[in-house]
C-alpha positions in Angstrom: 29.5 -6.2 15.9 31.8 -3.9 13.8 30.9 -3.1 10.2 33.9 -5.1 9.0 32.8 -8.2 11.0 29.3 -7.8 9.8 30.5 -7.6 6.2 32.6 -10.8 6.7 29.6 -12.6 8.2 27.3 -11.5 5.3 29.9 -12.7 2.7 30.1 -16.0 4.5 26.3 -16.4 4.6 26.1 -15.4 0.9 28.9 -17.9 0.1 27.1 -20.9 1.5 23.3 -21.0 1.1 20.5 -23.5 0.8 19.2 -24.1 -2.7 16.2 -21.8 -2.2 18.0 -19.1 -0.4 20.8 -19.1 -3.1 18.3 -19.0 -5.9 16.4 -16.1 -4.2 19.6 -14.3 -3.7 20.3 -14.6 -7.5 16.8 -13.6 -8.3 17.2 -10.4 -6.4 20.4 -9.5 -8.2 18.8 -10.4 -11.6 15.7 -8.2 -10.9 18.1 -5.2 -10.8 17.7 -5.4 -14.5 14.4 -4.4 -16.3 14.0 -7.7 -18.2 15.6 -11.0 -19.1 17.4 -9.9 -22.2 19.0 -7.0 -20.5 20.2 -9.3 -17.6 21.4 -11.9 -20.2 23.4 -9.2 -22.1 25.1 -8.2 -18.7 26.5 -11.7 -18.4 28.2 -11.8 -21.8 31.4 -9.9 -20.7 31.6 -11.8 -17.3 33.8 -14.9 -16.8 31.9 -18.1 -16.6 32.6 -18.4 -12.9 30.2 -15.3 -12.4 27.4 -16.8 -14.4 24.3 -17.6 -12.4 24.4 -21.4 -12.3 28.1 -21.4 -11.5 27.5 -19.0 -8.5 24.4 -20.8 -7.3 26.1 -24.2 -7.4 29.1 -22.8 -5.6 27.1 -21.5 -2.8 24.9 -24.5 -2.4 28.0 -26.9 -2.3 29.7 -24.8 0.2 26.6 -25.0 2.4 26.4 -28.8 2.0 30.0 -29.5 2.7 30.0 -27.1 5.7 27.0 -28.8 7.2 28.3 -32.3 6.7 31.9 -32.1 7.8 33.1 -35.4 9.1 30.5 -37.5 7.3 31.4 -40.2 4.7 32.6 -38.8 1.4 30.0 -40.7 -0.6 27.2 -39.4 1.4 28.6 -35.8 1.1 28.8 -36.1 -2.6 25.3 -37.5 -2.9 24.0 -34.6 -0.9 26.0 -32.1 -2.9 24.5 -33.5 -6.1 20.9 -33.4 -4.9 21.1 -30.0 -3.4 22.6 -28.6 -6.5 19.9 -30.3 -8.5 17.2 -28.7 -6.3 18.8 -25.3 -6.9 19.1 -25.7 -10.6 15.4 -26.8 -10.8 14.3 -23.6 -9.0 16.5 -21.6 -11.5 14.9 -23.4 -14.4 11.5 -23.0 -13.0 11.9 -19.1 -12.7 13.4 -19.0 -16.2 10.6 -21.0 -17.7 7.9 -18.9 -16.0 9.4 -15.8 -17.4 9.7 -17.2 -20.9 6.1 -18.5 -20.8 4.9 -15.1 -19.6 6.8 -13.2 -22.4 5.1 -15.5 -25.0 1.7 -15.0 -23.3 2.0 -11.2 -23.2 2.7 -11.2 -27.0 0.1 -13.8 -27.9 -2.7 -12.6 -25.7 -2.0 -9.0 -26.6 -2.8 -9.8 -30.2 -6.0 -11.7 -29.1 -7.1 -8.6 -27.1 -6.5 -6.4 -30.1 -8.7 -8.8 -32.2 -11.4 -8.9 -29.6 -11.4 -5.1 -29.4 -11.6 -4.8 -33.2 -14.5 -7.3 -33.2 -16.4 -5.3 -30.7 -16.1 -2.1 -32.7 -17.3 -3.9 -35.8 -20.3 -5.1 -33.9 -21.0 -1.6 -32.7 -20.8 -0.2 -36.2 -23.1 -2.9 -37.6 -25.7 -1.9 -35.0 -25.6 1.6 -36.5 -26.3 0.5 -40.1 -29.9 -0.8 -40.7 -29.1 -3.3 -43.5 -26.5 -4.9 -41.2 -28.6 -4.6 -38.0 -31.8 -6.1 -39.4 -30.3 -9.0 -41.4 -28.4 -12.0 -40.1 -24.8 -12.5 -41.0 -23.7 -16.1 -41.6 -27.0 -17.2 -40.2 -26.5 -15.3 -37.0 -28.4 -12.3 -35.8 -26.5 -9.3 -34.4 -27.7 -10.3 -30.9 -26.3 -13.8 -31.4 -23.0 -12.5 -32.6 -22.8 -10.2 -29.6 -23.2 -13.4 -27.4 -20.5 -15.2 -29.4 -18.1 -12.1 -28.6 -19.2 -12.4 -25.0 -18.3 -16.0 -24.8 -15.0 -15.3 -26.5 -14.0 -12.6 -24.0 -15.0 -14.9 -21.2 -12.7 -17.7 -22.5 -10.0 -15.1 -23.0 -10.2 -14.0 -19.4 -10.3 -17.5 -18.1 -7.0 -18.2 -19.9 -5.4 -15.0 -18.4 -6.5 -15.8 -14.9 -5.4 -19.4 -15.3 -1.8 -18.3 -16.2 -1.9 -15.8 -13.3 -3.0 -18.4 -10.7 -0.5 -20.9 -12.1 2.4 -18.5 -11.5 1.1 -17.4 -8.0 0.7 -21.1 -7.1 4.3 -21.8 -8.1 5.7 -18.8 -6.4 3.9 -19.7 -3.2 4.9 -23.4 -3.3 8.5 -23.1 -4.4 9.7 -19.5 -3.8 8.1 -18.5 -0.5 5.8 -16.2 -2.4 8.6 -14.1 -4.0 7.6 -12.6 -7.4 9.7 -14.2 -10.2 8.9 -11.9 -13.1 11.4 -9.4 -14.3 10.1 -5.8 -13.5 9.1 -4.7 -17.0 7.5 -8.0 -17.8 5.6 -7.8 -14.5 4.3 -4.3 -15.7 3.5 -5.6 -19.2 1.5 -8.5 -17.6 -0.4 -6.1 -15.2 -1.2 -3.7 -18.2 -2.6 -6.6 -20.2 -4.8 -7.7 -17.4 -6.1 -4.1 -16.9 -6.9 -3.6 -20.5 -8.6 -7.0 -20.8 -10.8 -6.5 -17.7 -11.7 -3.1 -19.0 -12.9 -4.7 -22.3 -14.7 -7.4 -20.4 -16.5 -4.6 -18.5 -17.9 -3.3 -21.7 -20.4 -6.2 -22.1 -21.8 -5.4 -18.7 -22.4 -1.8 -19.6 -24.0 -2.7 -23.0 -26.1 -5.4 -21.4 -27.7 -2.7 -19.2 -28.8 -0.7 -22.2 -32.4 -1.4 -23.0 -32.9 -2.7 -26.6 -29.2 -3.1 -27.3 -28.3 -6.3 -29.2 -25.8 -7.2 -26.5 -28.6 -7.3 -23.9 -31.0 -9.5 -25.9 -29.3 -12.9 -25.4 -29.7 -15.8 -27.7 -33.1 -16.8 -29.0 -35.0 -18.7 -26.4 -32.6 -17.7 -23.6 -32.8 -15.2 -20.8 -31.5 -11.5 -21.3 -27.8 -11.3 -21.4 -25.8 -10.0 -18.5 -22.2 -8.9 -17.8 -19.3 -11.3 -17.3 -18.6 -12.4 -13.6 -14.9 -11.9 -13.5 -14.7 -13.1 -9.8 -16.3 -16.5 -10.8 -13.8 -16.9 -13.5 -10.9 -16.2 -11.1 -12.3 -18.8 -8.7 -12.7 -21.3 -11.5 -9.1 -20.7 -12.7 -7.7 -21.5 -9.1 -9.1 -25.0 -9.7 -7.2 -25.6 -13.0 -3.9 -23.9 -11.7 -2.5 -27.2 -10.3 -2.5 -28.8 -13.8 -0.8 -25.8 -15.4 1.8 -25.8 -12.5 2.5 -29.5 -12.8 3.3 -28.9 -16.5 5.8 -26.1 -15.8 7.4 -28.1 -12.9 7.9 -31.1 -15.2 9.3 -28.8 -17.9 11.8 -27.4 -15.4 12.7 -30.7 -14.0 13.3 -32.1 -17.4 15.6 -29.1 -18.3 17.4 -29.7 -14.9 18.2 -33.2 -15.4 19.2 -32.7 -19.0 21.5 -29.9 -17.8 23.1 -32.3 -15.3 23.5 -34.9 -18.0 20.9 -37.4 -16.7 19.2 -38.3 -20.0 17.4 -41.3 -18.4 15.7 -39.1 -15.8 14.6 -36.6 -18.6 13.0 -39.4 -20.6 11.2 -40.7 -17.4 9.7 -37.3 -16.8 8.5 -36.9 -20.4 7.0 -40.4 -20.4 5.1 -39.5 -17.3 3.9 -36.3 -18.8 2.8 -37.9 -22.0 0.8 -40.6 -20.0 -0.9 -37.9 -18.0 -2.0 -35.9 -21.1 -2.7 -38.9 -23.3 -6.1 -40.3 -24.2 
């Protein structure tokens, strides 16, 4: 096949794609930019016909009409609507995952800073006799070290839960393609690395004989490190619930985008019943 013919064939394939293929093609184009704001700014000077939803919808519609030539018009229009809806859902899902991750990086970064500060304060207290030998707010230094250990465990569970939720959605809906923009993916990986490093400190301190972090709560066994692998495994069990929330959020945004207010209300009512008492 000549280069010109191959180019025409590629253009034809890109012009008429399934919902998932069309969205993945867009995702690859979007990931040429470092982050979502940079990509969004690149769209401002483009005509609306070149905006992502317009291009995705055009490709999907072309694919449906090409595959259903000769069928009844009503059936074709129904198929076009549902395939475009499916494509817009995937677009909204990717968008919401990125936005949720941006918020998580900012929020959890602050929490990590606070946990780091608390650890340093506990270390300093251990070096000052009047603080080391007297309880603070009714808690000994060893007990406050255990509170810190429990706080870092809960923090790591939250990070792993968000990670497993995203991986589940990428596997289920995007054939395993990573959906985070490049710089956001780096920020998330850095946050994980720093958090796991801080969590590892409690294991090192627990191995030091006589250190308050090794003493455990009164009446309990000696404290040990945090089992990060156990936390990861536990987070996989909770990931489906987090994924269901993001899926419903993306579906609600999709039907609202398509002007189907009734469907949006139905989704929200189901979500409220699922999370209610």
